[in-house]
N, CA, C and O atoms as a Tripos MOL2 file, in Angstrom:
@<TRIPOS>MOLECULE
protein
  284   283    71     0     0
PROTEIN
NO_CHARGES

@<TRIPOS>ATOM
      1 N          -2.7210   36.0320  -27.8660 N.3       1 MET1
      2 CA         -4.1560   36.2420  -27.8040 C.3       1 MET1
      3 C          -4.7100   36.0890  -29.2080 C.2       1 MET1
      4 O          -4.1870   36.6620  -30.1640 O.2       1 MET1
      5 N          -5.7450   35.3320  -29.3160 N.am      2 ALA2
      6 CA         -6.3630   35.0540  -30.6040 C.3       2 ALA2
      7 C          -7.3250   36.1760  -30.9820 C.2       2 ALA2
      8 O          -8.0220   36.7360  -30.1360 O.2       2 ALA2
      9 N          -7.3410   36.4860  -32.2730 N.am      3 THR3
     10 CA         -8.2940   37.4750  -32.7590 C.3       3 THR3
     11 C          -9.6180   36.7850  -33.0570 C.2       3 THR3
     12 O          -9.6980   35.5570  -33.0620 O.2       3 THR3
     13 N         -10.6420   37.5710  -33.3030 N.am      4 ILE4
     14 CA        -11.9620   37.0100  -33.6010 C.3       4 ILE4
     15 C         -11.8850   36.1510  -34.8600 C.2       4 ILE4
     16 O         -12.4720   35.0710  -34.9210 O.2       4 ILE4
     17 N         -11.1600   36.6390  -35.8570 N.am      5 LYS5
     18 CA        -11.0360   35.8900  -37.1080 C.3       5 LYS5
     19 C         -10.3790   34.5300  -36.8540 C.2       5 LYS5
     20 O         -10.8230   33.5140  -37.3890 O.2       5 LYS5
     21 N          -9.3310   34.5140  -36.0430 N.am      6 GLU6
     22 CA         -8.6460   33.2610  -35.7130 C.3       6 GLU6
     23 C          -9.5670   32.3400  -34.9290 C.2       6 GLU6
     24 O          -9.5650   31.1280  -35.1460 O.2       6 GLU6
     25 N         -10.3490   32.9000  -34.0250 N.am      7 LEU7
     26 CA        -11.2740   32.0870  -33.2290 C.3       7 LEU7
     27 C         -12.3310   31.4440  -34.1190 C.2       7 LEU7
     28 O         -12.6700   30.2750  -33.9320 O.2       7 LEU7
     29 N         -12.8480   32.1880  -35.0730 N.am      8 ARG8
     30 CA        -13.8780   31.6590  -35.9640 C.3       8 ARG8
     31 C         -13.3370   30.5380  -36.8480 C.2       8 ARG8
     32 O         -14.1020   29.6730  -37.2740 O.2       8 ARG8
     33 N         -12.0420   30.5350  -37.1300 N.am      9 GLU9
     34 CA        -11.4290   29.5050  -37.9620 C.3       9 GLU9
     35 C         -11.1220   28.2290  -37.1760 C.2       9 GLU9
     36 O         -10.8310   27.1900  -37.7680 O.2       9 GLU9
     37 N         -11.1870   28.3080  -35.8470 N.am     10 MET10
     38 CA        -10.8770   27.1420  -35.0160 C.3      10 MET10
     39 C         -12.0270   26.1420  -35.0300 C.2      10 MET10
     40 O         -13.1860   26.4970  -35.2480 O.2      10 MET10
     41 N         -11.6740   24.8880  -34.7910 N.am     11 SER11
     42 CA        -12.7010   23.8630  -34.6570 C.3      11 SER11
     43 C         -13.3180   23.9740  -33.2620 C.2      11 SER11
     44 O         -12.7930   24.6630  -32.3870 O.2      11 SER11
     45 N         -14.4320   23.2860  -33.0760 N.am     12 ASN12
     46 CA        -15.0960   23.3050  -31.7720 C.3      12 ASN12
     47 C         -14.1930   22.7340  -30.6820 C.2      12 ASN12
     48 O         -14.1780   23.2400  -29.5600 O.2      12 ASN12
     49 N         -13.4390   21.6800  -31.0080 N.am     13 GLU13
     50 CA        -12.5490   21.0580  -30.0240 C.3      13 GLU13
     51 C         -11.4300   22.0220  -29.6160 C.2      13 GLU13
     52 O         -11.0690   22.1050  -28.4420 O.2      13 GLU13
     53 N         -10.8950   22.7420  -30.5880 N.am     14 GLN14
     54 CA         -9.8360   23.7050  -30.2780 C.3      14 GLN14
     55 C         -10.3790   24.8250  -29.3970 C.2      14 GLN14
     56 O          -9.7100   25.2800  -28.4690 O.2      14 GLN14
     57 N         -11.5930   25.2600  -29.6980 N.am     15 MET15
     58 CA        -12.1890   26.3230  -28.9000 C.3      15 MET15
     59 C         -12.4700   25.8550  -27.4790 C.2      15 MET15
     60 O         -12.2910   26.6200  -26.5310 O.2      15 MET15
     61 N         -12.9060   24.6100  -27.3190 N.am     16 GLU16
     62 CA        -13.1420   24.0550  -25.9800 C.3      16 GLU16
     63 C         -11.8390   24.0300  -25.1820 C.2      16 GLU16
     64 O         -11.8190   24.3960  -24.0070 O.2      16 GLU16
     65 N         -10.7610   23.6000  -25.8190 N.am     17 ALA17
     66 CA         -9.4620   23.5370  -25.1440 C.3      17 ALA17
     67 C          -8.9860   24.9360  -24.7620 C.2      17 ALA17
     68 O          -8.4610   25.1380  -23.6670 O.2      17 ALA17
     69 N          -9.1660   25.8930  -25.6560 N.am     18 LEU18
     70 CA         -8.7530   27.2640  -25.3810 C.3      18 LEU18
     71 C          -9.5760   27.8660  -24.2510 C.2      18 LEU18
     72 O          -9.0460   28.5960  -23.4130 O.2      18 LEU18
     73 N         -10.8620   27.5640  -24.2280 N.am     19 THR19
     74 CA        -11.7360   28.0500  -23.1490 C.3      19 THR19
     75 C         -11.2860   27.4870  -21.8060 C.2      19 THR19
     76 O         -11.1800   28.2140  -20.8190 O.2      19 THR19
     77 N         -11.0270   26.1970  -21.7820 N.am     20 LYS20
     78 CA        -10.5950   25.5520  -20.5320 C.3      20 LYS20
     79 C          -9.2880   26.1610  -20.0330 C.2      20 LYS20
     80 O          -9.1350   26.4370  -18.8430 O.2      20 LYS20
     81 N          -8.3590   26.3650  -20.9440 N.am     21 GLU21
     82 CA         -7.0660   26.9590  -20.5800 C.3      21 GLU21
     83 C          -7.2500   28.3910  -20.0680 C.2      21 GLU21
     84 O          -6.6340   28.7760  -19.0740 O.2      21 GLU21
     85 N          -8.0870   29.1740  -20.7340 N.am     22 ALA22
     86 CA         -8.3220   30.5590  -20.3270 C.3      22 ALA22
     87 C          -9.0130   30.6130  -18.9670 C.2      22 ALA22
     88 O          -8.6960   31.4790  -18.1510 O.2      22 ALA22
     89 N          -9.9490   29.7050  -18.7130 N.am     23 GLN23
     90 CA        -10.6320   29.6880  -17.4220 C.3      23 GLN23
     91 C          -9.6740   29.3130  -16.2920 C.2      23 GLN23
     92 O          -9.7430   29.8810  -15.2030 O.2      23 GLN23
     93 N          -8.7940   28.3710  -16.5490 N.am     24 GLN24
     94 CA         -7.8060   27.9940  -15.5380 C.3      24 GLN24
     95 C          -6.8460   29.1510  -15.2720 C.2      24 GLN24
     96 O          -6.4950   29.4250  -14.1240 O.2      24 GLN24
     97 N          -6.4290   29.8190  -16.3290 N.am     25 ASN25
     98 CA         -5.5340   30.9570  -16.1950 C.3      25 ASN25
     99 C          -6.2170   32.0850  -15.4270 C.2      25 ASN25
    100 O          -5.6000   32.7190  -14.5700 O.2      25 ASN25
    101 N          -7.4860   32.3360  -15.7320 N.am     26 LEU26
    102 CA         -8.2390   33.3720  -15.0330 C.3      26 LEU26
    103 C          -8.3550   33.0430  -13.5470 C.2      26 LEU26
    104 O          -8.2160   33.9310  -12.7060 O.2      26 LEU26
    105 N          -8.6060   31.7840  -13.2170 N.am     27 PHE27
    106 CA         -8.6930   31.3700  -11.8180 C.3      27 PHE27
    107 C          -7.3680   31.6300  -11.0940 C.2      27 PHE27
    108 O          -7.3470   32.1910   -9.9980 O.2      27 PHE27
    109 N          -6.2680   31.2140  -11.7210 N.am     28 ARG28
    110 CA         -4.9470   31.4390  -11.1010 C.3      28 ARG28
    111 C          -4.6790   32.9270  -10.8820 C.2      28 ARG28
    112 O          -4.1440   33.3230   -9.8470 O.2      28 ARG28
    113 N          -5.0510   33.7350  -11.8540 N.am     29 MET29
    114 CA         -4.8150   35.1760  -11.7180 C.3      29 MET29
    115 C          -5.6880   35.7860  -10.6330 C.2      29 MET29
    116 O          -5.2470   36.6890   -9.9220 O.2      29 MET29
    117 N          -6.9320   35.3020  -10.4940 N.am     30 ARG30
    118 CA         -7.7940   35.8130   -9.4260 C.3      30 ARG30
    119 C          -7.2260   35.4750   -8.0540 C.2      30 ARG30
    120 O          -7.2400   36.3050   -7.1450 O.2      30 ARG30
    121 N          -6.7280   34.2560   -7.9110 N.am     31 VAL31
    122 CA         -6.1190   33.8580   -6.6440 C.3      31 VAL31
    123 C          -4.8850   34.7160   -6.3790 C.2      31 VAL31
    124 O          -4.6850   35.2000   -5.2650 O.2      31 VAL31
    125 N          -4.0710   34.8960   -7.3950 N.am     32 GLN32
    126 CA         -2.8660   35.7060   -7.2530 C.3      32 GLN32
    127 C          -3.2190   37.1530   -6.9130 C.2      32 GLN32
    128 O          -2.5200   37.7880   -6.1220 O.2      32 GLN32
    129 N          -4.2850   37.6750   -7.4940 N.am     33 ALA33
    130 CA         -4.6970   39.0480   -7.2130 C.3      33 ALA33
    131 C          -5.1070   39.2070   -5.7500 C.2      33 ALA33
    132 O          -4.9100   40.2690   -5.1590 O.2      33 ALA33
    133 N          -5.6790   38.1490   -5.1670 N.am     34 GLN34
    134 CA         -6.0980   38.2170   -3.7730 C.3      34 GLN34
    135 C          -4.9380   38.0180   -2.8060 C.2      34 GLN34
    136 O          -4.9400   38.5860   -1.7130 O.2      34 GLN34
    137 N          -3.9510   37.2210   -3.1940 N.am     35 THR35
    138 CA         -2.8780   36.8900   -2.2710 C.3      35 THR35
    139 C          -1.6400   37.7560   -2.4400 C.2      35 THR35
    140 O          -0.8980   37.9780   -1.4830 O.2      35 THR35
    141 N          -1.4180   38.2410   -3.6450 N.am     36 GLU36
    142 CA         -0.2440   39.0780   -3.8900 C.3      36 GLU36
    143 C          -0.5410   40.0100   -5.0490 C.2      36 GLU36
    144 O          -1.6530   40.0420   -5.5740 O.2      36 GLU36
    145 N           0.4390   40.7400   -5.4230 N.am     37 ARG37
    146 CA          0.2570   41.7270   -6.4860 C.3      37 ARG37
    147 C           0.4130   41.0890   -7.8670 C.2      37 ARG37
    148 O           1.3460   40.3240   -8.1090 O.2      37 ARG37
    149 N          -0.5170   41.4160   -8.7670 N.am     38 LEU38
    150 CA         -0.4420   40.9220  -10.1390 C.3      38 LEU38
    151 C           0.5730   41.7380  -10.9280 C.2      38 LEU38
    152 O           0.7170   42.9430  -10.7190 O.2      38 LEU38
    153 N           1.2720   41.0650  -11.8350 N.am     39 ASP39
    154 CA          2.2160   41.7740  -12.6980 C.3      39 ASP39
    155 C           1.4680   42.6100  -13.7300 C.2      39 ASP39
    156 O           1.8590   43.7400  -14.0240 O.2      39 ASP39
    157 N           0.3990   42.0550  -14.2740 N.am     40 ALA40
    158 CA         -0.3820   42.7450  -15.3030 C.3      40 ALA40
    159 C          -1.8730   42.5790  -15.0140 C.2      40 ALA40
    160 O          -2.4900   41.6210  -15.4810 O.2      40 ALA40
    161 N          -2.4520   43.4960  -14.2550 N.am     41 PRO41
    162 CA         -3.8740   43.3830  -13.9280 C.3      41 PRO41
    163 C          -4.7780   43.3990  -15.1650 C.2      41 PRO41
    164 O          -5.8980   42.8910  -15.1160 O.2      41 PRO41
    165 N          -4.3140   43.9630  -16.2440 N.am     42 SER42
    166 CA         -5.1310   44.0110  -17.4650 C.3      42 SER42
    167 C          -5.3300   42.6210  -18.0620 C.2      42 SER42
    168 O          -6.2250   42.4340  -18.8870 O.2      42 SER42
    169 N          -4.5220   41.6520  -17.6670 N.am     43 GLU43
    170 CA         -4.6790   40.2780  -18.1600 C.3      43 GLU43
    171 C          -5.9990   39.6630  -17.6880 C.2      43 GLU43
    172 O          -6.5670   38.8150  -18.3760 O.2      43 GLU43
    173 N          -6.4850   40.0840  -16.5250 N.am     44 LEU44
    174 CA         -7.7850   39.6000  -16.0470 C.3      44 LEU44
    175 C          -8.8740   39.9740  -17.0510 C.2      44 LEU44
    176 O          -9.6980   39.1390  -17.4240 O.2      44 LEU44
    177 N          -8.8690   41.2180  -17.4790 N.am     45 LYS45
    178 CA         -9.8710   41.6930  -18.4300 C.3      45 LYS45
    179 C          -9.7120   40.9710  -19.7700 C.2      45 LYS45
    180 O         -10.7080   40.5940  -20.3870 O.2      45 LYS45
    181 N          -8.4920   40.7790  -20.2180 N.am     46 ARG46
    182 CA         -8.2580   40.1010  -21.4990 C.3      46 ARG46
    183 C          -8.7760   38.6660  -21.4680 C.2      46 ARG46
    184 O          -9.3800   38.2010  -22.4340 O.2      46 ARG46
    185 N          -8.5400   37.9670  -20.3620 N.am     47 ASN47
    186 CA         -9.0020   36.5870  -20.2420 C.3      47 ASN47
    187 C         -10.5210   36.5150  -20.2020 C.2      47 ASN47
    188 O         -11.1210   35.6510  -20.8420 O.2      47 ASN47
    189 N         -11.1420   37.4140  -19.4560 N.am     48 ARG48
    190 CA        -12.6090   37.4370  -19.4060 C.3      48 ARG48
    191 C         -13.1850   37.7140  -20.7890 C.2      48 ARG48
    192 O         -14.1690   37.0950  -21.1950 O.2      48 ARG48
    193 N         -12.5710   38.6430  -21.5050 N.am     49 ARG49
    194 CA        -13.0400   38.9810  -22.8490 C.3      49 ARG49
    195 C         -12.8670   37.8060  -23.8070 C.2      49 ARG49
    196 O         -13.7490   37.5320  -24.6210 O.2      49 ARG49
    197 N         -11.7340   37.1140  -23.7120 N.am     50 LEU50
    198 CA        -11.4850   35.9560  -24.5750 C.3      50 LEU50
    199 C         -12.5260   34.8710  -24.3310 C.2      50 LEU50
    200 O         -13.0610   34.2990  -25.2810 O.2      50 LEU50
    201 N         -12.8130   34.5900  -23.0760 N.am     51 ILE51
    202 CA        -13.8100   33.5700  -22.7350 C.3      51 ILE51
    203 C         -15.1790   33.9840  -23.2870 C.2      51 ILE51
    204 O         -15.9040   33.1520  -23.8320 O.2      51 ILE51
    205 N         -15.5290   35.2520  -23.1490 N.am     52 ALA52
    206 CA        -16.8160   35.7340  -23.6510 C.3      52 ALA52
    207 C         -16.8810   35.6280  -25.1740 C.2      52 ALA52
    208 O         -17.9180   35.2520  -25.7200 O.2      52 ALA52
    209 N         -15.7970   35.9510  -25.8590 N.am     53 GLN53
    210 CA        -15.7810   35.8580  -27.3170 C.3      53 GLN53
    211 C         -15.9480   34.4170  -27.7810 C.2      53 GLN53
    212 O         -16.6890   34.1450  -28.7260 O.2      53 GLN53
    213 N         -15.2640   33.5030  -27.1200 N.am     54 ILE54
    214 CA        -15.3720   32.0890  -27.4900 C.3      54 ILE54
    215 C         -16.7960   31.5950  -27.2690 C.2      54 ILE54
    216 O         -17.3600   30.9190  -28.1290 O.2      54 ILE54
    217 N         -17.3770   31.9260  -26.1270 N.am     55 LYS55
    218 CA        -18.7440   31.4820  -25.8410 C.3      55 LYS55
    219 C         -19.7420   32.0890  -26.8320 C.2      55 LYS55
    220 O         -20.7170   31.4360  -27.2030 O.2      55 LYS55
    221 N         -19.5080   33.3160  -27.2560 N.am     56 THR56
    222 CA        -20.3790   33.9550  -28.2370 C.3      56 THR56
    223 C         -20.3110   33.2090  -29.5680 C.2      56 THR56
    224 O         -21.3430   32.9520  -30.1880 O.2      56 THR56
    225 N         -19.1200   32.8650  -30.0030 N.am     57 ILE57
    226 CA        -18.9530   32.1350  -31.2630 C.3      57 ILE57
    227 C         -19.5890   30.7540  -31.1630 C.2      57 ILE57
    228 O         -20.2210   30.2930  -32.1130 O.2      57 ILE57
    229 N         -19.4300   30.0980  -30.0340 N.am     58 GLN58
    230 CA        -20.0450   28.7800  -29.8470 C.3      58 GLN58
    231 C         -21.5680   28.8810  -29.9020 C.2      58 GLN58
    232 O         -22.2260   28.0140  -30.4750 O.2      58 GLN58
    233 N         -22.1250   29.9250  -29.3140 N.am     59 THR59
    234 CA        -23.5670   30.1240  -29.3470 C.3      59 THR59
    235 C         -24.0390   30.3930  -30.7750 C.2      59 THR59
    236 O         -25.0740   29.8810  -31.2000 O.2      59 THR59
    237 N         -23.2680   31.2070  -31.5140 N.am     60 GLU60
    238 CA        -23.6210   31.4730  -32.9140 C.3      60 GLU60
    239 C         -23.6290   30.1850  -33.7260 C.2      60 GLU60
    240 O         -24.5240   29.9670  -34.5430 O.2      60 GLU60
    241 N         -22.6380   29.3370  -33.5020 N.am     61 ARG61
    242 CA        -22.5580   28.0740  -34.2330 C.3      61 ARG61
    243 C         -23.7220   27.1640  -33.8740 C.2      61 ARG61
    244 O         -24.2950   26.5120  -34.7470 O.2      61 ARG61
    245 N         -24.0740   27.1160  -32.6000 N.am     62 ALA62
    246 CA        -25.1930   26.2750  -32.1740 C.3      62 ALA62
    247 C         -26.5040   26.7790  -32.7650 C.2      62 ALA62
    248 O         -27.3440   25.9820  -33.1830 O.2      62 ALA62
    249 N         -26.6820   28.0830  -32.8020 N.am     63 THR63
    250 CA        -27.8870   28.6710  -33.3790 C.3      63 THR63
    251 C         -27.9640   28.3790  -34.8730 C.2      63 THR63
    252 O         -29.0310   28.0520  -35.3900 O.2      63 THR63
    253 N         -26.8440   28.4950  -35.5580 N.am     64 ALA64
    254 CA        -26.8110   28.2120  -36.9960 C.3      64 ALA64
    255 C         -27.1140   26.7470  -37.2690 C.2      64 ALA64
    256 O         -27.8030   26.4230  -38.2360 O.2      64 ALA64
    257 N         -26.6020   25.8610  -36.4210 N.am     65 ALA65
    258 CA        -26.8540   24.4350  -36.5840 C.3      65 ALA65
    259 C         -28.3270   24.1060  -36.3860 C.2      65 ALA65
    260 O         -28.8870   23.2820  -37.1090 O.2      65 ALA65
    261 N         -28.9490   24.7470  -35.4140 N.am     66 ARG66
    262 CA        -30.3840   24.5390  -35.1750 C.3      66 ARG66
    263 C         -31.2180   25.0760  -36.3330 C.2      66 ARG66
    264 O         -32.2500   24.4990  -36.6770 O.2      66 ARG66
    265 N         -30.7740   26.1780  -36.9330 N.am     67 ALA67
    266 CA        -31.5100   26.7560  -38.0610 C.3      67 ALA67
    267 C         -31.4270   25.8580  -39.2780 C.2      67 ALA67
    268 O         -32.3760   25.7760  -40.0580 O.2      67 ALA67
    269 N         -30.2960   25.1810  -39.4490 N.am     68 GLU68
    270 CA        -30.1190   24.2810  -40.5790 C.3      68 GLU68
    271 C         -30.9340   23.0010  -40.4160 C.2      68 GLU68
    272 O         -31.4590   22.4660  -41.3930 O.2      68 GLU68
    273 N         -31.0370   22.5180  -39.1970 N.am     69 ASN69
    274 CA        -31.7330   21.2600  -38.9230 C.3      69 ASN69
    275 C         -32.8860   21.4690  -37.9470 C.2      69 ASN69
    276 O         -32.7930   21.0490  -36.7930 O.2      69 ASN69
    277 N         -33.9630   22.1030  -38.3790 N.am     70 PRO70
    278 CA        -35.0710   22.2860  -37.4350 C.3      70 PRO70
    279 C         -35.7690   20.9640  -37.1700 C.2      70 PRO70
    280 O         -36.0920   20.2100  -38.0880 O.2      70 PRO70
    281 N         -35.9900   20.7080  -35.9050 N.am     71 SER71
    282 CA        -36.6240   19.4340  -35.5220 C.3      71 SER71
    283 C         -37.9950   19.6630  -34.9570 C.2      71 SER71
    284 O         -38.6760   18.7080  -34.5820 O.2      71 SER71
@<TRIPOS>BOND
     1     1     2 1
     2     2     3 1
     3     3     4 2
     4     3     5 am
     5     5     6 1
     6     6     7 1
     7     7     8 2
     8     7     9 am
     9     9    10 1
    10    10    11 1
    11    11    12 2
    12    11    13 am
    13    13    14 1
    14    14    15 1
    15    15    16 2
    16    15    17 am
    17    17    18 1
    18    18    19 1
    19    19    20 2
    20    19    21 am
    21    21    22 1
    22    22    23 1
    23    23    24 2
    24    23    25 am
    25    25    26 1
    26    26    27 1
    27    27    28 2
    28    27    29 am
    29    29    30 1
    30    30    31 1
    31    31    32 2
    32    31    33 am
    33    33    34 1
    34    34    35 1
    35    35    36 2
    36    35    37 am
    37    37    38 1
    38    38    39 1
    39    39    40 2
    40    39    41 am
    41    41    42 1
    42    42    43 1
    43    43    44 2
    44    43    45 am
    45    45    46 1
    46    46    47 1
    47    47    48 2
    48    47    49 am
    49    49    50 1
    50    50    51 1
    51    51    52 2
    52    51    53 am
    53    53    54 1
    54    54    55 1
    55    55    56 2
    56    55    57 am
    57    57    58 1
    58    58    59 1
    59    59    60 2
    60    59    61 am
    61    61    62 1
    62    62    63 1
    63    63    64 2
    64    63    65 am
    65    65    66 1
    66    66    67 1
    67    67    68 2
    68    67    69 am
    69    69    70 1
    70    70    71 1
    71    71    72 2
    72    71    73 am
    73    73    74 1
    74    74    75 1
    75    75    76 2
    76    75    77 am
    77    77    78 1
    78    78    79 1
    79    79    80 2
    80    79    81 am
    81    81    82 1
    82    82    83 1
    83    83    84 2
    84    83    85 am
    85    85    86 1
    86    86    87 1
    87    87    88 2
    88    87    89 am
    89    89    90 1
    90    90    91 1
    91    91    92 2
    92    91    93 am
    93    93    94 1
    94    94    95 1
    95    95    96 2
    96    95    97 am
    97    97    98 1
    98    98    99 1
    99    99   100 2
   100    99   101 am
   101   101   102 1
   102   102   103 1
   103   103   104 2
   104   103   105 am
   105   105   106 1
   106   106   107 1
   107   107   108 2
   108   107   109 am
   109   109   110 1
   110   110   111 1
   111   111   112 2
   112   111   113 am
   113   113   114 1
   114   114   115 1
   115   115   116 2
   116   115   117 am
   117   117   118 1
   118   118   119 1
   119   119   120 2
   120   119   121 am
   121   121   122 1
   122   122   123 1
   123   123   124 2
   124   123   125 am
   125   125   126 1
   126   126   127 1
   127   127   128 2
   128   127   129 am
   129   129   130 1
   130   130   131 1
   131   131   132 2
   132   131   133 am
   133   133   134 1
   134   134   135 1
   135   135   136 2
   136   135   137 am
   137   137   138 1
   138   138   139 1
   139   139   140 2
   140   139   141 am
   141   141   142 1
   142   142   143 1
   143   143   144 2
   144   143   145 am
   145   145   146 1
   146   146   147 1
   147   147   148 2
   148   147   149 am
   149   149   150 1
   150   150   151 1
   151   151   152 2
   152   151   153 am
   153   153   154 1
   154   154   155 1
   155   155   156 2
   156   155   157 am
   157   157   158 1
   158   158   159 1
   159   159   160 2
   160   159   161 am
   161   161   162 1
   162   162   163 1
   163   163   164 2
   164   163   165 am
   165   165   166 1
   166   166   167 1
   167   167   168 2
   168   167   169 am
   169   169   170 1
   170   170   171 1
   171   171   172 2
   172   171   173 am
   173   173   174 1
   174   174   175 1
   175   175   176 2
   176   175   177 am
   177   177   178 1
   178   178   179 1
   179   179   180 2
   180   179   181 am
   181   181   182 1
   182   182   183 1
   183   183   184 2
   184   183   185 am
   185   185   186 1
   186   186   187 1
   187   187   188 2
   188   187   189 am
   189   189   190 1
   190   190   191 1
   191   191   192 2
   192   191   193 am
   193   193   194 1
   194   194   195 1
   195   195   196 2
   196   195   197 am
   197   197   198 1
   198   198   199 1
   199   199   200 2
   200   199   201 am
   201   201   202 1
   202   202   203 1
   203   203   204 2
   204   203   205 am
   205   205   206 1
   206   206   207 1
   207   207   208 2
   208   207   209 am
   209   209   210 1
   210   210   211 1
   211   211   212 2
   212   211   213 am
   213   213   214 1
   214   214   215 1
   215   215   216 2
   216   215   217 am
   217   217   218 1
   218   218   219 1
   219   219   220 2
   220   219   221 am
   221   221   222 1
   222   222   223 1
   223   223   224 2
   224   223   225 am
   225   225   226 1
   226   226   227 1
   227   227   228 2
   228   227   229 am
   229   229   230 1
   230   230   231 1
   231   231   232 2
   232   231   233 am
   233   233   234 1
   234   234   235 1
   235   235   236 2
   236   235   237 am
   237   237   238 1
   238   238   239 1
   239   239   240 2
   240   239   241 am
   241   241   242 1
   242   242   243 1
   243   243   244 2
   244   243   245 am
   245   245   246 1
   246   246   247 1
   247   247   248 2
   248   247   249 am
   249   249   250 1
   250   250   251 1
   251   251   252 2
   252   251   253 am
   253   253   254 1
   254   254   255 1
   255   255   256 2
   256   255   257 am
   257   257   258 1
   258   258   259 1
   259   259   260 2
   260   259   261 am
   261   261   262 1
   262   262   263 1
   263   263   264 2
   264   263   265 am
   265   265   266 1
   266   266   267 1
   267   267   268 2
   268   267   269 am
   269   269   270 1
   270   270   271 1
   271   271   272 2
   272   271   273 am
   273   273   274 1
   274   274   275 1
   275   275   276 2
   276   275   277 am
   277   277   278 1
   278   278   279 1
   279   279   280 2
   280   279   281 am
   281   281   282 1
   282   282   283 1
   283   283   284 2
@<TRIPOS>SUBSTRUCTURE
     1 MET1         2 RESIDUE 1 A MET
     2 ALA2         6 RESIDUE 1 A ALA
     3 THR3        10 RESIDUE 1 A THR
     4 ILE4        14 RESIDUE 1 A ILE
     5 LYS5        18 RESIDUE 1 A LYS
     6 GLU6        22 RESIDUE 1 A GLU
     7 LEU7        26 RESIDUE 1 A LEU
     8 ARG8        30 RESIDUE 1 A ARG
     9 GLU9        34 RESIDUE 1 A GLU
    10 MET10       38 RESIDUE 1 A MET
    11 SER11       42 RESIDUE 1 A SER
    12 ASN12       46 RESIDUE 1 A ASN
    13 GLU13       50 RESIDUE 1 A GLU
    14 GLN14       54 RESIDUE 1 A GLN
    15 MET15       58 RESIDUE 1 A MET
    16 GLU16       62 RESIDUE 1 A GLU
    17 ALA17       66 RESIDUE 1 A ALA
    18 LEU18       70 RESIDUE 1 A LEU
    19 THR19       74 RESIDUE 1 A THR
    20 LYS20       78 RESIDUE 1 A LYS
    21 GLU21       82 RESIDUE 1 A GLU
    22 ALA22       86 RESIDUE 1 A ALA
    23 GLN23       90 RESIDUE 1 A GLN
    24 GLN24       94 RESIDUE 1 A GLN
    25 ASN25       98 RESIDUE 1 A ASN
    26 LEU26      102 RESIDUE 1 A LEU
    27 PHE27      106 RESIDUE 1 A PHE
    28 ARG28      110 RESIDUE 1 A ARG
    29 MET29      114 RESIDUE 1 A MET
    30 ARG30      118 RESIDUE 1 A ARG
    31 VAL31      122 RESIDUE 1 A VAL
    32 GLN32      126 RESIDUE 1 A GLN
    33 ALA33      130 RESIDUE 1 A ALA
    34 GLN34      134 RESIDUE 1 A GLN
    35 THR35      138 RESIDUE 1 A THR
    36 GLU36      142 RESIDUE 1 A GLU
    37 ARG37      146 RESIDUE 1 A ARG
    38 LEU38      150 RESIDUE 1 A LEU
    39 ASP39      154 RESIDUE 1 A ASP
    40 ALA40      158 RESIDUE 1 A ALA
    41 PRO41      162 RESIDUE 1 A PRO
    42 SER42      166 RESIDUE 1 A SER
    43 GLU43      170 RESIDUE 1 A GLU
    44 LEU44      174 RESIDUE 1 A LEU
    45 LYS45      178 RESIDUE 1 A LYS
    46 ARG46      182 RESIDUE 1 A ARG
    47 ASN47      186 RESIDUE 1 A ASN
    48 ARG48      190 RESIDUE 1 A ARG
    49 ARG49      194 RESIDUE 1 A ARG
    50 LEU50      198 RESIDUE 1 A LEU
    51 ILE51      202 RESIDUE 1 A ILE
    52 ALA52      206 RESIDUE 1 A ALA
    53 GLN53      210 RESIDUE 1 A GLN
    54 ILE54      214 RESIDUE 1 A ILE
    55 LYS55      218 RESIDUE 1 A LYS
    56 THR56      222 RESIDUE 1 A THR
    57 ILE57      226 RESIDUE 1 A ILE
    58 GLN58      230 RESIDUE 1 A GLN
    59 THR59      234 RESIDUE 1 A THR
    60 GLU60      238 RESIDUE 1 A GLU
    61 ARG61      242 RESIDUE 1 A ARG
    62 ALA62      246 RESIDUE 1 A ALA
    63 THR63      250 RESIDUE 1 A THR
    64 ALA64      254 RESIDUE 1 A ALA
    65 ALA65      258 RESIDUE 1 A ALA
    66 ARG66      262 RESIDUE 1 A ARG
    67 ALA67      266 RESIDUE 1 A ALA
    68 GLU68      270 RESIDUE 1 A GLU
    69 ASN69      274 RESIDUE 1 A ASN
    70 PRO70      278 RESIDUE 1 A PRO
    71 SER71      282 RESIDUE 1 A SER
C-alpha cells in the first residue's frame, strides 16, 4: 500500500495505472464478498481509501495546473 508521500511522488501515468488496478481489485473483492467469505474484509476499506487518495491528489494537481495557466 502506497503512502500519501509515495503517491505524491508518482507521475500521472503511474497514478492512473494504480487507480485502475485498485478499482479492478475492489470489484473482485466485492464480488467475492457477495459470493463467498472474504479473507480480509478490511481490504475493501483500504482499496476505497487508496482510490479516494489518488483522486484527491489528481484533483489537487489539476487545480494547481489551472491556477498556473488561467485561460
